[in-house]
Residue frames as a rotation matrix with the C-alpha (Angstrom) as fourth column:
MET 1
0.964 0.114 0.242 35.87
0.153 0.506 -0.849 8.02
-0.219 0.855 0.470 -178.40
LYS 2
0.101 -0.994 -0.052 39.45
0.155 -0.036 0.987 7.33
-0.983 -0.108 0.150 -179.45
TYR 3
0.899 0.158 -0.409 40.59
-0.328 -0.377 -0.866 8.98
-0.291 0.913 -0.287 -182.69
VAL 4
0.153 -0.824 0.546 43.19
0.243 0.567 0.787 7.23
-0.958 0.013 0.287 -184.80
ILE 5
0.430 -0.130 -0.894 45.08
-0.849 -0.396 -0.351 8.07
-0.309 0.909 -0.280 -187.97
ALA 6
0.424 -0.223 0.878 45.84
0.177 0.971 0.161 5.06
-0.888 0.088 0.451 -190.15
PRO 7
-0.023 -0.482 -0.876 48.43
-0.786 -0.533 0.314 5.95
-0.618 0.695 -0.367 -192.80
SER 8
0.864 0.354 0.358 47.95
-0.032 0.749 -0.662 3.97
-0.503 0.560 0.658 -196.01
ILE 9
-0.061 -0.995 0.076 51.23
-0.007 0.077 0.997 2.67
-0.998 0.060 -0.011 -197.33
LEU 10
0.407 0.275 0.871 49.72
0.840 0.261 -0.475 2.67
-0.358 0.925 -0.125 -200.83
SER 11
0.951 0.018 0.310 50.93
0.148 -0.904 -0.402 6.29
0.273 0.428 -0.861 -200.97
ALA 12
0.640 -0.767 -0.045 54.35
-0.129 -0.164 0.978 5.70
-0.757 -0.620 -0.204 -199.48
ASP 13
0.427 -0.656 -0.623 57.64
-0.873 -0.119 -0.473 5.73
0.236 0.745 -0.624 -201.36
PHE 14
0.994 0.097 0.047 58.55
-0.106 0.958 0.268 2.06
-0.019 -0.271 0.962 -201.48
THR 15
0.311 -0.949 -0.050 62.23
0.296 0.147 -0.944 2.83
0.903 0.278 0.327 -201.97
ARG 16
-0.693 -0.534 0.485 62.13
-0.265 -0.437 -0.859 4.33
0.671 -0.724 0.161 -198.48
LEU 17
0.170 0.955 -0.243 59.29
-0.077 0.258 0.963 2.37
0.982 -0.145 0.117 -196.97
GLY 18
0.083 -0.171 -0.982 60.90
0.864 0.503 -0.014 1.40
0.496 -0.847 0.190 -193.68
SER 19
-0.837 -0.487 -0.250 61.99
0.547 -0.722 -0.424 4.91
0.026 -0.492 0.870 -192.78
GLU 20
-0.644 0.670 0.370 58.64
-0.375 -0.697 0.611 6.45
0.667 0.255 0.700 -193.82
ILE 21
0.286 0.742 -0.606 56.70
0.277 0.542 0.794 3.96
0.917 -0.395 -0.051 -191.72
LYS 22
-0.265 -0.488 -0.832 58.98
0.936 0.079 -0.344 4.73
0.233 -0.869 0.436 -188.78
GLN 23
-0.957 -0.076 0.280 58.15
0.050 -0.994 -0.100 8.43
0.286 -0.082 0.955 -189.13
THR 24
-0.081 0.991 0.111 54.43
-0.334 -0.132 0.933 7.71
0.939 0.038 0.341 -188.89
GLU 25
0.356 0.217 -0.909 54.90
0.615 0.677 0.403 5.54
0.703 -0.703 0.107 -185.81
GLU 26
-0.536 -0.702 -0.469 57.23
0.820 -0.302 -0.486 7.94
0.199 -0.645 0.737 -183.99
ASN 27
-0.953 0.160 0.258 54.78
-0.161 -0.987 0.020 10.82
0.257 -0.023 0.966 -184.45
GLY 28
-0.660 0.657 0.363 51.67
-0.542 -0.083 -0.836 9.06
-0.520 -0.749 0.411 -183.14
ALA 29
-0.007 0.696 -0.718 50.07
-0.927 0.265 0.266 6.91
0.376 0.667 0.643 -185.86
ALA 30
-0.177 0.004 0.984 48.84
-0.745 0.653 -0.136 3.84
-0.644 -0.757 -0.112 -183.98
PHE 31
0.601 0.448 0.663 47.63
0.122 0.768 -0.629 2.03
-0.790 0.458 0.407 -187.14
LEU 32
-0.618 -0.615 -0.490 49.24
-0.496 -0.179 0.850 1.16
-0.610 0.768 -0.195 -190.43
HIS 33
0.362 0.930 0.063 46.75
-0.400 0.216 -0.891 0.58
-0.842 0.297 0.450 -193.26
PHE 34
-0.765 -0.600 0.234 47.30
-0.111 0.480 0.870 -1.96
-0.634 0.640 -0.434 -196.06
ASP 35
0.256 0.830 -0.496 45.13
-0.739 -0.163 -0.654 -1.49
-0.624 0.534 0.571 -199.15
VAL 36
-0.654 -0.485 0.581 45.32
-0.110 0.820 0.561 -4.97
-0.749 0.303 -0.589 -200.66
MET 37
0.262 0.715 -0.648 43.96
-0.771 -0.249 -0.586 -5.18
-0.580 0.653 0.486 -204.25
ASP 38
-0.112 -0.249 0.962 43.64
0.055 0.965 0.256 -8.28
-0.992 0.082 -0.095 -206.39
GLY 39
-0.860 -0.203 -0.468 42.85
-0.420 -0.239 0.876 -6.96
-0.290 0.950 0.120 -209.90
MET 40
-0.749 0.660 -0.061 39.46
0.506 0.629 0.590 -8.69
0.427 0.411 -0.805 -209.75
PHE 41
0.103 0.795 -0.598 37.27
0.966 -0.223 -0.130 -7.03
-0.237 -0.564 -0.791 -207.14
VAL 42
0.641 -0.021 -0.767 39.00
-0.107 -0.992 -0.062 -3.76
-0.760 0.121 -0.638 -208.08
PRO 43
0.988 -0.147 -0.047 40.89
-0.028 0.129 -0.991 -3.15
0.151 0.981 0.123 -211.34
ASN 44
0.345 -0.924 0.164 44.27
-0.756 -0.377 -0.536 -2.49
0.557 0.061 -0.828 -209.81
ILE 45
0.643 -0.296 -0.706 46.80
0.520 0.846 0.118 -4.79
0.562 -0.443 0.698 -208.15
SER 46
0.715 -0.394 0.578 48.74
-0.586 -0.788 0.187 -3.50
0.382 -0.473 -0.794 -205.16
PHE 47
-0.485 -0.874 -0.042 50.64
-0.637 0.386 -0.668 -5.73
0.600 -0.297 -0.743 -202.71
GLY 48
0.513 0.747 -0.423 49.96
-0.324 0.625 0.710 -8.63
0.795 -0.227 0.563 -200.42
ILE 49
0.977 0.078 -0.197 51.14
0.127 0.528 0.840 -11.03
0.170 -0.846 0.506 -197.80
PRO 50
0.230 -0.962 -0.146 54.95
0.917 0.264 -0.299 -10.81
0.326 -0.065 0.943 -198.25
VAL 51
-0.250 -0.285 0.925 54.87
0.112 -0.958 -0.265 -7.02
0.962 0.037 0.271 -197.82
MET 52
0.633 0.549 0.547 52.90
-0.494 -0.258 0.830 -7.24
0.596 -0.795 0.108 -194.59
LYS 53
0.870 -0.310 -0.382 55.11
0.461 0.786 0.413 -10.00
0.172 -0.536 0.827 -193.27
SER 54
-0.109 -0.978 0.176 58.27
0.811 -0.190 -0.553 -7.95
0.574 0.082 0.814 -193.81
ILE 55
-0.195 0.091 0.976 56.77
-0.210 -0.977 0.049 -4.78
0.958 -0.195 0.210 -192.32
ARG 56
0.803 0.570 -0.171 55.48
-0.001 0.290 0.957 -6.63
0.595 -0.769 0.234 -189.26
LYS 57
0.361 -0.761 -0.539 59.09
0.908 0.419 0.015 -7.04
0.215 -0.495 0.842 -188.10
ALA 58
-0.534 -0.695 0.482 59.80
0.657 -0.700 -0.281 -3.32
0.533 0.167 0.830 -188.40
THR 59
-0.594 0.391 0.703 56.93
-0.453 -0.885 0.109 -1.70
0.665 -0.253 0.703 -186.44
GLY 60
-0.931 0.319 -0.179 54.70
0.325 0.494 -0.806 -2.10
-0.169 -0.809 -0.564 -183.41
GLN 61
-0.671 0.705 -0.229 51.76
-0.726 -0.687 0.012 -0.44
-0.149 0.175 0.973 -185.12
ILE 62
-0.051 0.759 0.649 48.42
-0.114 0.641 -0.759 -2.17
-0.992 -0.113 0.054 -185.48
MET 63
-0.953 -0.302 -0.030 48.43
-0.092 0.192 0.977 -3.91
-0.290 0.934 -0.210 -188.87
ASP 64
-0.064 0.977 -0.205 45.14
-0.277 -0.215 -0.937 -2.91
-0.959 -0.003 0.284 -190.53
ALA 65
-0.904 -0.323 0.281 44.54
0.109 0.461 0.881 -5.15
-0.414 0.827 -0.381 -193.55
HIS 66
0.011 0.891 -0.453 41.87
-0.532 -0.379 -0.758 -3.85
-0.847 0.250 0.470 -195.93
LEU 67
-0.671 -0.313 0.672 41.20
0.240 0.766 0.596 -6.69
-0.702 0.561 -0.439 -198.35
MET 68
0.142 0.647 -0.749 39.78
-0.730 -0.443 -0.521 -5.33
-0.669 0.621 0.409 -201.59
VAL 69
-0.850 -0.445 -0.282 39.79
-0.527 0.692 0.493 -8.85
-0.024 0.568 -0.823 -203.01
GLN 70
0.074 0.885 -0.459 37.17
-0.808 0.323 0.493 -11.25
0.585 0.334 0.739 -204.30
ASP 71
0.778 0.313 -0.545 36.15
0.007 0.863 0.506 -14.03
0.628 -0.397 0.669 -201.87
PRO 72
0.131 -0.836 0.533 38.63
-0.714 -0.453 -0.533 -12.86
0.687 -0.311 -0.657 -199.19
ILE 73
0.753 0.152 0.641 38.01
-0.609 0.532 0.589 -15.82
-0.251 -0.833 0.493 -196.88
ARG 74
0.879 -0.452 -0.150 40.61
0.282 0.748 -0.601 -17.67
0.384 0.486 0.785 -198.97
TYR 75
0.064 -0.946 0.318 43.37
0.264 -0.291 -0.919 -15.43
0.962 0.143 0.231 -197.61
LEU 76
0.731 0.326 0.599 42.40
-0.384 -0.529 0.757 -14.76
0.563 -0.784 -0.261 -194.00
GLU 77
0.917 -0.391 -0.080 44.75
0.311 0.574 0.757 -17.26
-0.251 -0.719 0.648 -192.40
ALA 78
0.193 -0.880 0.435 47.64
0.921 0.009 -0.390 -16.12
0.340 0.476 0.811 -194.54
PHE 79
0.123 -0.116 0.986 47.15
0.000 -0.993 -0.117 -12.50
0.992 0.014 -0.122 -193.48
ARG 80
0.951 0.166 0.263 46.86
-0.265 -0.008 0.964 -13.51
0.162 -0.986 0.037 -189.86
ASP 81
0.680 -0.733 0.004 50.16
0.689 0.641 0.338 -15.40
-0.250 -0.227 0.941 -190.16
ALA 82
0.057 -0.656 0.753 51.73
0.741 -0.477 -0.472 -12.38
0.669 0.585 0.459 -191.85
GLY 83
-0.776 -0.452 -0.439 50.93
0.624 -0.453 -0.637 -10.24
0.089 -0.768 0.634 -188.82
ALA 84
-0.403 0.696 0.595 47.52
-0.017 -0.656 0.755 -8.66
0.915 0.294 0.276 -189.35
ASP 85
-0.979 0.166 -0.118 45.76
0.114 -0.033 -0.993 -7.44
-0.168 -0.986 0.014 -186.20
LEU 86
-0.089 0.951 -0.296 42.59
-0.199 -0.308 -0.930 -6.29
-0.976 -0.024 0.216 -187.95
ILE 87
-0.914 -0.119 0.387 41.18
0.334 0.320 0.887 -7.63
-0.230 0.940 -0.253 -191.23
THR 88
-0.192 0.854 -0.484 38.45
-0.394 -0.519 -0.759 -5.79
-0.899 0.045 0.436 -193.11
VAL 89
-0.749 0.079 0.658 36.49
0.566 0.594 0.572 -7.49
-0.346 0.800 -0.490 -195.90
HIS 90
-0.863 0.431 -0.263 34.09
-0.503 -0.784 0.365 -5.98
-0.049 0.447 0.893 -198.38
TYR 91
-0.165 0.912 0.376 30.37
-0.326 0.309 -0.893 -6.67
-0.931 -0.270 0.246 -198.17
GLU 92
0.553 0.447 -0.704 30.28
-0.758 -0.082 -0.647 -6.71
-0.347 0.891 0.293 -201.97
ALA 93
-0.093 -0.738 -0.669 33.13
-0.895 0.356 -0.269 -9.23
0.436 0.573 -0.693 -202.31
CYS 94
-0.814 -0.232 0.532 31.97
-0.521 0.697 -0.493 -11.94
-0.257 -0.679 -0.688 -199.86
PRO 95
-0.518 0.653 -0.552 29.71
-0.151 0.566 0.811 -14.82
0.842 0.503 -0.195 -200.97
ASP 96
0.460 0.612 -0.643 28.98
0.604 0.315 0.732 -15.29
0.651 -0.725 -0.225 -197.23
VAL 97
0.118 -0.411 0.904 29.70
-0.330 -0.875 -0.354 -12.17
0.937 -0.256 -0.239 -195.18
THR 98
0.741 0.246 0.625 28.89
-0.660 0.094 0.745 -13.77
0.124 -0.965 0.232 -191.84
LYS 99
0.907 -0.418 -0.045 31.19
0.419 0.907 0.028 -16.74
0.029 -0.044 0.999 -192.49
ALA 100
0.176 -0.886 0.430 34.11
0.483 -0.303 -0.822 -14.44
0.858 0.352 0.374 -193.33
LEU 101
0.141 -0.088 0.986 33.60
-0.608 -0.794 0.016 -12.19
0.781 -0.602 -0.166 -190.29
VAL 102
0.897 0.222 0.382 33.21
-0.441 0.518 0.733 -15.12
-0.035 -0.826 0.563 -187.88
LYS 103
0.719 -0.687 -0.105 36.37
0.612 0.698 -0.373 -16.71
0.329 0.204 0.922 -189.21
ILE 104
-0.006 -0.708 0.706 38.34
0.029 -0.706 -0.708 -13.52
1.000 0.016 0.025 -188.60
LYS 105
0.339 0.223 0.914 37.02
-0.843 -0.359 0.400 -13.40
0.417 -0.906 0.067 -185.03
ASP 106
0.996 0.064 0.061 37.71
-0.084 0.905 0.417 -17.10
-0.028 -0.420 0.907 -184.44
MET 107
0.407 -0.913 0.037 41.34
0.596 0.235 -0.768 -16.48
0.692 0.334 0.640 -185.45
GLY 108
0.209 -0.276 -0.938 41.59
0.933 -0.231 0.276 -14.00
-0.293 -0.933 0.209 -182.59
LEU 109
-0.830 -0.487 0.273 41.68
0.556 -0.766 0.322 -10.88
0.052 0.419 0.906 -184.78
LYS 110
-0.343 0.717 -0.607 39.44
-0.023 -0.652 -0.758 -7.87
-0.939 -0.246 0.240 -184.99
ALA 111
-0.411 0.330 0.850 36.93
0.869 0.423 0.256 -7.96
-0.275 0.844 -0.460 -187.87
GLY 112
-0.541 0.252 -0.803 35.95
-0.222 -0.963 -0.152 -5.05
-0.811 0.096 0.577 -190.10
LEU 113
-0.034 0.589 0.808 33.27
0.874 0.409 -0.261 -4.77
-0.484 0.697 -0.529 -192.76
SER 114
-0.746 -0.281 -0.604 33.53
-0.020 -0.897 0.442 -2.25
-0.666 0.342 0.663 -195.62
ILE 115
0.287 0.836 0.468 30.92
0.711 0.141 -0.689 -0.91
-0.642 0.530 -0.554 -197.96
ASN 116
-0.640 -0.470 0.608 31.37
0.769 -0.401 0.499 0.90
0.009 0.786 0.618 -201.28
PRO 117
-0.923 0.233 -0.305 29.83
-0.169 -0.960 -0.222 4.34
-0.345 -0.154 0.926 -201.97
ASP 118
-0.483 0.784 -0.389 26.91
-0.755 -0.147 0.639 2.85
0.444 0.603 0.663 -203.93
THR 119
-0.544 0.299 -0.784 26.02
0.425 0.904 0.050 0.17
0.724 -0.306 -0.619 -201.36
PRO 120
0.384 0.764 0.519 23.11
-0.151 -0.503 0.851 1.13
0.911 -0.405 -0.078 -199.07
VAL 121
-0.473 -0.603 0.643 24.23
-0.711 -0.169 -0.682 1.75
0.520 -0.780 -0.348 -195.49
GLU 122
0.423 0.724 0.546 21.48
-0.903 0.390 0.181 -0.62
-0.082 -0.569 0.818 -194.27
ALA 123
0.548 -0.246 -0.799 23.64
-0.283 0.845 -0.454 -3.47
0.787 0.475 0.393 -195.58
VAL 124
-0.511 -0.859 -0.036 25.83
-0.233 0.179 -0.956 -3.31
0.827 -0.480 -0.292 -192.48
ARG 125
0.024 0.545 0.838 23.04
-0.923 -0.309 0.228 -3.43
0.383 -0.780 0.496 -189.87
GLU 126
0.875 0.455 -0.167 22.72
-0.368 0.848 0.380 -7.20
0.315 -0.271 0.910 -189.57
TYR 127
0.379 -0.812 -0.443 26.46
0.489 0.583 -0.649 -7.57
0.785 0.029 0.618 -188.98
LEU 128
0.113 -0.359 0.927 26.84
-0.498 -0.827 -0.260 -5.03
0.860 -0.432 -0.272 -186.17
GLU 129
0.844 0.173 0.507 26.65
-0.531 0.393 0.751 -7.78
-0.069 -0.903 0.424 -183.53
ILE 130
0.805 -0.576 0.142 29.79
0.588 0.806 -0.068 -9.36
-0.075 0.138 0.988 -185.04
VAL 131
0.399 -0.697 0.596 32.06
0.533 -0.352 -0.769 -6.58
0.746 0.624 0.232 -186.31
ASP 132
0.076 -0.481 -0.873 34.62
0.901 -0.343 0.267 -4.55
-0.428 -0.807 0.407 -184.42
MET 133
-0.541 -0.323 -0.777 34.76
-0.022 -0.918 0.396 -1.91
-0.841 0.231 0.489 -187.14
VAL 134
0.558 0.610 0.562 32.76
0.667 0.074 -0.742 -0.61
-0.494 0.789 -0.366 -190.08
LEU 135
-0.580 -0.776 -0.248 34.71
0.362 -0.518 0.775 0.98
-0.730 0.360 0.581 -192.94
VAL 136
0.652 0.751 -0.106 32.91
0.310 -0.391 -0.867 3.53
-0.692 0.532 -0.487 -195.11
MET 137
-0.358 -0.722 0.592 34.55
0.880 -0.050 0.472 3.96
-0.311 0.690 0.653 -198.49
SER 138
0.370 0.464 -0.805 34.39
0.233 -0.885 -0.403 7.66
-0.899 -0.038 -0.436 -199.33
VAL 139
-0.206 -0.289 -0.935 35.82
-0.917 -0.276 0.287 7.05
-0.341 0.917 -0.209 -202.80
TYR 140
0.870 0.411 -0.273 35.38
-0.486 0.808 -0.332 4.13
0.084 0.421 0.903 -205.19
PRO 141
0.528 -0.705 0.473 37.93
-0.259 0.397 0.880 1.50
-0.809 -0.588 0.027 -204.21
GLY 142
0.720 -0.316 0.618 40.90
0.633 0.665 -0.397 0.59
-0.285 0.677 0.679 -206.35
GLN 143
0.099 -0.693 0.714 42.93
0.735 -0.432 -0.522 3.75
0.670 0.577 0.467 -206.78
GLY 144
-0.098 -0.218 -0.971 44.57
0.910 -0.415 0.001 6.26
-0.403 -0.883 0.239 -204.51
GLY 145
-0.879 -0.437 -0.189 44.37
0.368 -0.875 0.314 10.06
-0.303 0.207 0.930 -204.74
GLN 146
-0.334 0.831 0.445 40.60
0.670 -0.123 0.732 10.39
0.663 0.543 -0.515 -205.40
LYS 147
-0.715 0.171 0.678 38.53
-0.407 -0.890 -0.205 13.25
0.569 -0.422 0.706 -203.98
PHE 148
-0.908 0.420 0.001 36.30
0.170 0.370 -0.913 12.67
-0.384 -0.829 -0.407 -200.95
ILE 149
-0.531 0.826 0.190 32.68
0.380 0.032 0.924 12.02
0.758 0.563 -0.331 -201.95
ARG 150
-0.822 0.109 0.559 30.74
-0.455 -0.715 -0.531 14.51
0.342 -0.690 0.638 -199.86
GLU 151
0.234 0.961 -0.147 27.61
-0.680 0.270 0.682 12.34
0.695 -0.060 0.716 -199.71
SER 152
-0.179 -0.401 -0.898 29.72
0.334 0.834 -0.439 10.02
0.925 -0.379 -0.016 -197.55
LEU 153
-0.881 -0.167 0.442 29.19
-0.311 -0.497 -0.810 12.38
0.355 -0.851 0.386 -194.59
ASP 154
0.038 0.963 0.268 25.49
-0.984 -0.012 0.180 11.43
0.176 -0.271 0.946 -194.43
ARG 155
0.459 0.074 -0.886 26.43
-0.184 0.983 -0.013 7.76
0.869 0.169 0.464 -194.74
ILE 156
-0.622 -0.734 -0.273 28.87
0.207 0.183 -0.961 8.10
0.755 -0.655 0.038 -191.84
ARG 157
-0.660 0.435 0.612 26.20
-0.735 -0.539 -0.410 9.80
0.152 -0.721 0.676 -189.71
ASP 158
0.386 0.878 -0.283 23.67
-0.812 0.469 0.346 7.05
0.437 0.096 0.894 -190.49
ILE 159
0.248 -0.360 -0.899 26.09
0.171 0.930 -0.325 4.25
0.953 -0.074 0.293 -189.58
ARG 160
-0.829 -0.518 0.212 27.20
-0.083 -0.262 -0.962 6.02
0.554 -0.814 0.174 -186.40
ARG 161
-0.208 0.839 0.502 23.51
-0.968 -0.250 0.017 6.14
0.139 -0.483 0.864 -185.36
MET 162
0.582 0.389 -0.714 23.18
-0.396 0.903 0.168 2.42
0.710 0.185 0.680 -186.04
ILE 163
-0.287 -0.800 -0.528 26.30
0.260 0.465 -0.846 1.72
0.922 -0.380 0.074 -183.98
THR 164
-0.777 0.018 0.630 25.02
-0.536 -0.545 -0.645 3.84
0.331 -0.838 0.433 -181.09
GLU 165
0.235 0.970 0.061 21.79
-0.911 0.198 0.363 1.85
0.340 -0.141 0.930 -181.07
THR 166
0.399 -0.129 -0.908 23.69
-0.001 0.990 -0.142 -1.40
0.917 0.058 0.394 -180.59
ASP 167
0.848 -0.174 0.500 25.43
-0.529 -0.305 0.792 -0.13
0.015 -0.936 -0.350 -177.43
ARG 168
0.722 -0.673 0.161 28.57
0.652 0.740 0.167 -1.87
-0.231 -0.015 0.973 -178.67
ASP 169
0.366 -0.699 -0.614 32.03
-0.238 -0.708 0.665 -0.33
-0.900 -0.097 -0.425 -178.92
ILE 170
0.428 -0.119 0.896 32.42
0.809 0.493 -0.321 -0.40
-0.404 0.862 0.308 -182.73
ASP 171
-0.432 -0.653 -0.622 34.93
0.175 -0.737 0.653 1.75
-0.885 0.173 0.433 -184.58
LEU 172
0.753 0.600 0.270 33.90
0.434 -0.146 -0.889 3.67
-0.494 0.787 -0.370 -187.67
GLN 173
-0.282 -0.958 -0.062 36.67
0.387 -0.172 0.906 4.05
-0.878 0.231 0.419 -190.21
VAL 174
0.831 0.473 -0.292 36.70
-0.051 -0.459 -0.887 6.21
-0.553 0.752 -0.357 -193.35
ASP 175
-0.205 -0.895 0.395 38.92
0.431 0.280 0.858 5.56
-0.879 0.346 0.328 -196.35
GLY 176
-0.102 0.048 0.994 39.29
0.994 -0.029 0.104 7.85
0.034 0.998 -0.044 -199.37
GLY 177
0.044 0.088 0.995 40.07
0.481 -0.875 0.056 11.49
0.875 0.477 -0.081 -199.84
VAL 178
0.801 0.177 -0.572 40.74
0.598 -0.280 0.751 12.22
-0.028 -0.943 -0.330 -196.17
THR 179
-0.021 -0.779 0.627 42.82
0.502 -0.551 -0.667 15.38
0.865 0.301 0.403 -195.78
LEU 180
-0.738 -0.303 -0.603 43.86
0.675 -0.361 -0.644 17.76
-0.023 -0.882 0.471 -193.05
ASP 181
-0.920 0.376 0.109 41.26
-0.342 -0.908 0.243 20.18
0.190 0.186 0.964 -194.41
ASN 182
-0.054 0.982 -0.182 38.25
-0.617 0.111 0.779 17.85
0.785 0.155 0.600 -194.13
LEU 183
-0.675 -0.316 -0.667 39.30
0.204 0.788 -0.581 15.80
0.709 -0.528 -0.467 -191.10
ARG 184
-0.943 0.327 0.062 37.21
-0.180 -0.345 -0.921 17.76
-0.280 -0.880 0.384 -188.58
GLU 185
-0.237 0.896 -0.375 34.13
-0.971 -0.204 0.128 17.54
0.038 0.395 0.918 -190.78
ILE 186
-0.089 0.135 -0.987 34.48
-0.303 0.940 0.156 13.77
0.949 0.313 -0.043 -191.00
MET 187
-0.904 -0.231 -0.360 34.96
0.277 0.326 -0.904 13.59
0.326 -0.917 -0.231 -187.25
ASP 188
-0.717 0.690 0.098 31.80
-0.643 -0.600 -0.476 15.64
-0.270 -0.405 0.874 -186.76
ALA 189
-0.018 0.726 -0.688 29.89
-0.845 0.357 0.399 13.06
0.535 0.588 0.607 -188.81
GLY 190
0.720 0.393 0.572 30.92
-0.682 0.552 0.480 10.31
-0.127 -0.736 0.665 -186.39
ALA 191
0.701 -0.545 -0.460 34.04
0.137 0.736 -0.663 8.59
0.699 0.402 0.591 -187.70
ASN 192
0.873 -0.417 0.254 36.96
-0.391 -0.284 0.876 7.87
-0.293 -0.863 -0.411 -185.39
ILE 193
0.054 -0.882 0.468 39.56
0.324 0.458 0.828 6.07
-0.944 0.107 0.311 -187.55
PHE 194
0.785 0.209 -0.583 40.87
-0.346 -0.634 -0.692 7.84
-0.514 0.745 -0.425 -190.63
VAL 195
0.306 -0.662 0.684 42.80
0.783 0.584 0.215 6.25
-0.542 0.469 0.697 -193.44
ALA 196
0.811 -0.129 -0.571 45.11
-0.309 -0.923 -0.231 8.81
-0.497 0.364 -0.788 -195.02
GLY 197
0.581 -0.622 0.525 47.49
0.790 0.587 -0.179 8.19
-0.196 0.519 0.832 -197.92
SER 198
-0.007 -0.603 0.798 48.82
0.712 -0.564 -0.420 11.27
0.703 0.565 0.433 -199.67
ALA 199
0.716 0.340 0.610 47.67
-0.141 -0.785 0.603 13.43
0.684 -0.517 -0.514 -196.71
VAL 200
0.868 -0.478 0.133 50.34
-0.037 0.205 0.978 11.67
-0.495 -0.854 0.160 -194.62
PHE 201
0.259 -0.831 0.493 53.00
0.702 0.512 0.495 10.54
-0.664 0.217 0.716 -197.11
GLY 202
0.439 -0.102 0.893 52.91
0.740 -0.522 -0.424 13.69
0.510 0.847 -0.153 -199.27
GLY 203
0.402 -0.349 0.846 55.54
-0.296 -0.924 -0.241 16.12
0.866 -0.154 -0.475 -198.01
ASP 204
-0.545 -0.616 0.569 56.53
-0.688 -0.061 -0.724 16.21
0.480 -0.785 -0.390 -194.33
ILE 205
-0.127 0.528 -0.840 55.38
0.108 0.849 0.518 12.82
0.986 -0.025 -0.164 -193.09
GLY 206
-0.583 -0.150 -0.799 56.10
0.776 0.190 -0.602 13.40
0.242 -0.970 0.005 -189.42
GLY 207
-0.969 0.198 -0.149 54.59
-0.145 -0.940 -0.309 16.85
-0.201 -0.278 0.939 -189.53
ASN 208
-0.451 0.840 -0.301 51.46
-0.537 0.014 0.844 15.60
0.713 0.542 0.444 -191.25
VAL 209
-0.132 0.365 -0.922 50.91
0.542 0.805 0.241 12.95
0.830 -0.467 -0.304 -188.58
ARG 210
-0.776 -0.208 -0.596 51.58
0.627 -0.361 -0.690 15.43
-0.071 -0.909 0.410 -185.78
ARG 211
-0.857 0.514 0.024 49.01
-0.498 -0.840 0.213 17.83
0.130 0.170 0.977 -187.24
CYS 212
-0.134 0.826 -0.548 46.42
-0.141 0.531 0.836 15.05
0.981 0.190 0.045 -187.31
MET 213
-0.270 -0.019 -0.963 47.17
0.832 0.499 -0.243 14.27
0.485 -0.866 -0.119 -183.67
GLU 214
-0.979 -0.077 -0.187 46.80
0.158 -0.872 -0.464 17.96
-0.127 -0.484 0.866 -182.81
ILE 215
-0.525 0.850 -0.042 43.38
-0.605 -0.337 0.721 18.04
0.599 0.404 0.692 -184.46
PHE 216
-0.048 0.492 -0.869 42.35
0.376 0.815 0.441 15.00
0.926 -0.305 -0.224 -182.46
ARG 217
-0.595 -0.245 -0.766 43.43
0.800 -0.089 -0.593 16.68
0.077 -0.965 0.249 -179.22
GLU 218
-0.958 0.287 0.030 41.65
-0.286 -0.958 0.021 19.92
0.034 0.012 0.999 -180.13
TYR 219
-0.309 0.894 -0.324 38.51
-0.373 0.200 0.906 17.97
0.875 0.400 0.272 -180.88
GLU 220
-0.129 0.215 -0.968 38.56
0.708 0.703 0.061 16.07
0.694 -0.678 -0.243 -177.61
């Protein structure tokens, strides 16, 4: 299993965004996570297509677009054109989940499906033949800096079991409250891609990413 840290630029200093992204890339972060919020599905508004398009020119990292937006199918082509490699939509935000996931795949991108903390994990089962990744929200979406919901560990274990039963190579991503202190515990539960905001961009960015990579190597 390949372990990946996906720094969330929601926690970056936008006055120094280019240099901070470069620090994550140079120290081993293969993904860059974009928490896109529309003020409808979640109460906050973050950033969108122009930000991704500008960043795409500055890094070779995998552009991981997490669309916390209502009816995200409206924006899929625009995010593809802006440089997304992976687009994740929310189960709760899609009038037709299958249609959205199939469109992402038909565009040649990887498709992710996210569920909120109060959505039963069984909701993802019928989509496991389509998705490339399941994203477990370990906080309620819409705001950075929340504490990890510990009940998420059981949810991660349950979904990892479902994935194993499919015999497909599906990534399991966790977003919300991931820190250097709880990273191993989340890995033990079965996740392999970890979204980290303040845990990466707070303090020594390069050092924080390097420590994550060390933990991955120790675990392997």
